[in-house]
C-alpha positions as CSV (number, residue, x, y, z in Angstrom):
1,M,95.3,141.5,119.0
2,K,91.9,140.5,118.3
3,T,89.6,139.6,121.2
4,Y,87.0,136.8,121.1
5,I,84.5,135.9,123.8
6,V,83.0,132.5,124.4
7,A,80.0,132.7,126.6
8,T,78.7,129.4,128.2
9,D,76.0,128.2,130.7
10,L,78.4,125.3,131.3
11,S,75.9,122.7,130.0
12,A,76.8,119.9,127.6
13,R,75.6,122.1,124.6
14,A,78.6,124.4,125.3
15,D,81.3,122.0,124.7
16,R,81.3,122.5,120.7
17,A,81.5,126.3,121.2
18,F,84.5,126.1,123.5
19,R,86.3,123.8,120.8
20,R,85.4,126.3,118.0
21,A,86.4,129.3,120.1
22,F,89.8,127.9,121.0
23,S,90.3,126.6,117.6
24,L,89.4,130.2,116.1
25,A,91.7,132.1,118.6
26,R,94.5,129.9,117.8
27,E,94.1,130.4,114.0
28,H,93.7,134.0,114.3
29,G,96.0,134.9,117.3
30,A,93.2,136.3,119.1
31,R,92.8,136.7,122.8
32,L,90.0,134.7,124.3
33,I,87.6,135.3,127.4
34,A,85.6,132.5,128.6
35,V,82.7,133.8,130.6
36,S,79.8,132.6,132.5
37,V,77.0,134.8,134.2
38,V,75.3,133.9,137.5
39,D,71.7,135.2,137.7
40,D,71.7,138.2,140.0
41,T,68.3,137.5,141.4
42,L,69.6,134.5,143.2
43,P,70.1,134.9,147.0
44,D,73.6,136.0,147.9
45,A,74.7,132.8,149.5
46,I,73.5,130.7,146.6
47,A,75.0,133.0,144.0
48,A,78.5,132.9,145.8
49,R,78.7,129.3,145.9
50,L,77.4,128.9,142.2
51,S,80.1,131.4,141.3
52,A,82.8,129.4,143.0
53,E,81.7,126.3,141.1
54,M,81.4,127.9,137.9
55,V,85.0,129.4,138.3
56,S,86.4,125.8,138.7
57,E,84.4,124.5,135.9
58,L,85.4,127.2,133.4
59,D,88.9,126.6,134.2
60,R,88.6,122.9,133.8
61,L,87.0,123.1,130.4
62,C,89.5,125.7,129.1
63,E,92.7,123.6,130.4
64,A,91.2,120.5,128.9
65,D,91.0,121.9,125.4
66,A,93.7,120.9,123.0
67,D,94.7,124.4,122.1
68,S,94.5,125.7,125.6
69,G,98.3,126.0,125.7
70,K,98.5,127.9,122.3
71,V,95.8,130.7,123.2
72,D,96.0,133.6,125.5
73,Y,92.8,133.1,127.3
74,E,91.2,134.1,130.6
75,T,88.0,133.0,132.6
76,R,85.4,135.1,134.2
77,V,82.3,134.8,136.1
78,L,80.0,137.7,136.4
79,L,77.0,138.5,138.1
80,G,73.9,140.0,136.4
81,V,71.3,139.3,133.8
82,P,73.1,136.9,131.2
83,S,72.2,138.5,127.8
84,K,72.7,142.2,129.0
85,T,76.0,141.2,131.0
86,I,77.6,139.2,128.1
87,A,76.6,142.1,125.5
88,E,78.1,144.6,127.8
89,L,81.3,142.6,128.2
90,A,81.5,142.5,124.5
91,R,81.3,146.3,124.4
92,E,83.7,146.9,127.0
93,E,86.4,144.6,125.7
94,K,85.9,145.9,122.2
95,A,85.3,142.2,121.1
96,D,85.7,141.2,117.4
97,L,83.6,138.0,117.8
98,L,81.2,136.7,120.4
99,I,80.8,132.8,120.3
100,L,77.8,131.0,121.7
101,G,76.5,127.4,121.9
102,I,72.9,126.6,120.8
103,H,70.1,127.1,123.3
104,R,68.2,124.3,125.0
105,P,65.0,123.7,123.0
106,R,61.8,124.9,124.4
107,P,59.1,124.2,122.1
108,F,56.4,126.3,123.8
109,A,58.6,129.1,125.4
110,D,60.5,129.7,122.1
111,T,57.3,130.5,120.2
112,V,56.1,133.4,122.8
113,R,59.6,134.9,123.8
114,D,63.1,135.5,122.8
115,T,65.8,132.9,123.9
116,T,68.8,134.3,125.8
117,M,70.8,133.7,122.6
118,Q,68.5,136.0,120.6
119,R,68.6,138.5,123.2
120,I,72.4,138.6,123.2
121,I,72.3,139.0,119.6
122,R,70.0,142.0,119.6
123,L,72.0,143.7,122.3
124,A,75.8,143.0,120.8
125,N,77.7,145.3,118.9
126,C,79.8,142.6,117.4
127,P,79.2,139.6,115.1
128,V,77.8,136.6,117.0
129,L,78.8,133.1,116.0
130,L,76.2,130.4,117.0
131,V,78.1,127.0,117.1
132,R,75.9,124.0,116.4
133,D,78.2,121.4,114.8
134,P,81.6,119.7,116.2
135,A,84.5,121.9,115.4
136,T,86.6,119.3,113.7
137,K,88.1,121.4,111.0
138,P,88.0,125.0,109.6
139,Y,85.0,126.1,108.0
140,Q,85.0,125.1,104.2
141,T,81.8,126.8,102.7
142,V,80.1,129.9,103.8
143,L,76.4,130.6,102.6
144,A,75.4,134.3,102.8
145,T,71.8,135.5,102.6
146,V,71.9,138.7,100.7
147,D,69.2,141.2,101.2
148,F,71.2,144.3,100.0
149,S,71.4,145.5,103.5
150,P,74.5,147.0,105.4
151,A,74.1,144.5,107.9
152,C,74.3,141.6,105.2
153,A,77.5,143.2,104.1
154,A,78.8,143.2,107.7
155,A,77.9,139.6,108.1
156,M,79.7,138.5,104.9
157,K,82.8,140.4,105.8
158,A,82.9,139.0,109.4
159,A,82.5,135.5,108.1
160,H,85.3,136.0,105.6
161,K,87.6,137.1,108.6
162,V,86.3,134.1,110.5
163,A,86.8,131.8,107.6
164,P,89.3,133.4,105.1
165,K,90.0,130.2,103.3
166,A,86.5,129.0,102.8
167,K,84.4,129.3,99.6
168,L,81.7,132.0,100.1
169,V,78.5,131.9,98.2
170,G,76.1,134.8,98.4
171,V,72.3,134.0,97.5
172,H,69.7,136.6,97.0
173,A,66.0,135.5,96.8
174,L,64.0,137.4,93.9
175,H,60.4,137.4,94.9
176,I,58.2,138.3,91.8
177,P,54.7,139.0,92.4
178,Y,52.1,137.2,90.4
179,D,54.8,135.2,88.8
180,G,52.3,132.7,87.3
181,F,50.5,135.5,85.6
182,L,53.2,137.0,83.8
183,P,53.8,136.5,80.1
184,A,57.0,134.6,78.8
185,G,60.1,136.9,79.7
186,G,57.9,139.0,82.0
187,D,60.4,138.5,84.9
188,V,63.2,140.2,82.8
189,Q,62.6,143.6,84.3
190,F,62.5,142.4,88.0
191,R,65.5,140.5,87.5
192,A,67.5,143.5,85.7
193,E,66.5,145.7,88.7
194,A,67.7,143.0,91.1
195,E,71.1,142.8,89.3
196,A,71.3,146.7,89.3
197,A,70.5,146.7,93.2
198,L,73.3,144.0,93.7
199,T,75.8,146.0,91.8
200,E,75.1,149.2,93.6
201,W,75.1,147.4,97.1
202,R,78.5,145.9,96.3
203,E,80.0,149.2,95.4
204,A,78.3,151.0,98.3
205,Q,79.5,148.4,100.9
206,K,82.9,148.0,99.4
207,I,82.6,144.2,98.8
208,P,85.4,143.1,96.4
209,E,84.8,140.6,93.6
210,S,87.4,138.3,95.2
211,L,85.1,137.9,98.3
212,G,82.9,135.4,96.8
213,T,80.3,134.4,94.1
214,F,76.6,135.8,94.2
215,S,73.5,134.5,92.6
216,I,69.9,135.8,92.2
217,D,67.6,133.1,92.4
218,T,63.6,133.4,91.9
219,G,61.4,132.3,94.6
220,V,60.3,132.6,98.1
221,L,63.1,133.3,100.6
222,N,62.9,130.1,102.7
223,E,62.6,127.9,99.6
224,V,65.5,129.7,97.9
225,I,67.8,129.5,100.8
226,S,66.8,125.8,101.4
227,A,67.7,124.8,97.9
228,A,71.1,126.8,98.5
229,I,71.8,124.8,101.5
230,A,71.1,121.5,99.8
231,E,73.2,122.5,96.7
232,H,76.1,123.9,98.4
233,R,76.1,122.1,102.0
234,P,77.7,125.1,103.9
235,D,79.1,124.6,107.4
236,L,78.5,128.2,108.1
237,I,75.6,130.7,107.2
238,A,76.3,134.3,107.4
239,A,73.2,136.5,108.0
240,G,72.4,140.2,109.0
241,A,70.6,141.7,111.9
242,H,68.8,145.1,110.8
243,A,68.7,148.5,112.5
244,R,65.5,149.6,114.0
245,A,65.0,153.0,115.5
246,G,63.0,153.7,118.5
247,L,62.4,150.2,120.2
248,V,65.6,148.2,120.4
249,R,69.0,148.8,118.9
250,Y,68.7,145.7,116.6
251,F,66.0,143.5,115.4
252,L,66.1,140.1,113.9
253,G,64.3,139.6,110.5
254,S,61.9,136.6,110.5
255,F,64.2,134.5,108.4
256,T,67.1,135.0,110.6
257,T,64.7,134.3,113.8
258,R,63.8,131.1,112.3
259,L,67.3,130.1,111.4
260,L,68.3,130.6,115.0
261,H,65.6,128.5,116.3
262,D,66.7,125.5,114.2
263,P,70.1,126.1,112.5
264,P,71.1,123.6,109.9
265,C,74.8,124.5,110.6
266,D,76.8,127.1,112.4
267,V,75.3,130.5,112.0
268,L,76.9,134.0,112.1
269,V,75.0,137.0,112.5
270,A,76.3,140.6,112.4
271,P,74.8,144.0,113.3
272,P,74.9,146.7,110.8
273,P,77.8,149.0,111.1
274,P,77.2,152.2,113.5
275,R,75.9,155.2,111.7
276,V,78.4,157.9,111.1
277,E,77.0,161.4,112.4
278,R,77.3,164.3,110.0
């Protein structure tokens, strides 16, 4: 049985994540763990009182969900650092999916330090679904940002598991340096190289033709993806985190970071698959 985890700070922003979590758990026959974390720097008496209140509120939220009677779920309140504790729980439970609500906007703080959500994504070893929109229906259209990385392939495969009936569109932004100075047809070589890279990536990552359609669009990444969003109107965007040795287990590319700060819809971010030691 699959295991999903929905993590919440019990704010109003968490309601949509709970609804999507229960809906997905019912749809996929998954076991669901609803968790909240009490900061372990609080005085013991306050932490104990807060934990008891959070247990009651978690139970209430779960029981109130329309799918609560159709899902095998449990609630947990843990003590620790939220980002680390949630990521560790996902690892211990071998979670297939971690579900979060959007964070409270902090215009200044978000520019100088990571949000809890970003730290969780950096530490988690499973796909993370950030829920922005009301979960009124299954996902209909998935837009995947394609950069020919293993993490991108993992995100696409995870999105297909979450939304197997959704239309999936992969978009690669082809940046051509000094495009305006090239002669007519000067972009042919760049496009041919990108198409060859796409074919090689799909073969290496074992991405079947049936998974979705792919396009290579010329332009700056942000502009290409913005145009694709306007054209396809996705309700889920799939993006990859990228491996980085020596500092942290994963880092987020600048585009993914901006996407998480102001998501146009729900976003699924997946880490690269673990390396196989030889």
